[in-house]
Residue, then its C-alpha position, 0 to 999 in steps of 0.5 A: m309491293y306485290m311479290k310473286s310467290k312460289t309454292f314448294n313442299m317440305s317435310l318437318p318432324a311432327s313435333l316441330l310442326a306442332k310447335i309452329d302451329a301453336v305459335a302461329k295460333r297465338e300470333y293469329r297467323n297461318r303456318s305459311e306466314l309464320i314460316r315465311e317470317a322466320l325464314r326472312k329473319y334468318v336470311q337477314d341475320i345471316e346477311e348481317w353476320e356476313a357483313l360484320f365478318t367482312y368488315g372485321h376481315q377488312q379492318a384486320r387486313e388494314k391493321g396488319v392483324k393476322s391472328e386471333r392472338q394478335v386481336n386478344e393482345i390489342v384488346r388487352q392493351y386497350r383495356h389496360g391503357a397500354 
């Protein structure tokens, strides 16, 4: 699948750019490929965390849990078989 690309400029500290270039060279990629993959992974991680938190909030609402203290008490009871 071909995805239309857009070009944009960004500034990075020279030290970070040197690290990016070193990793890209070790992985036989160019700078754009490496940064594109890093951003893709970052966005995927954010989406997964958001889904996890949404699920957690939903479960808390369904179970009537309103505080972290209640969560800790539920976990303590579970661990001790109460």
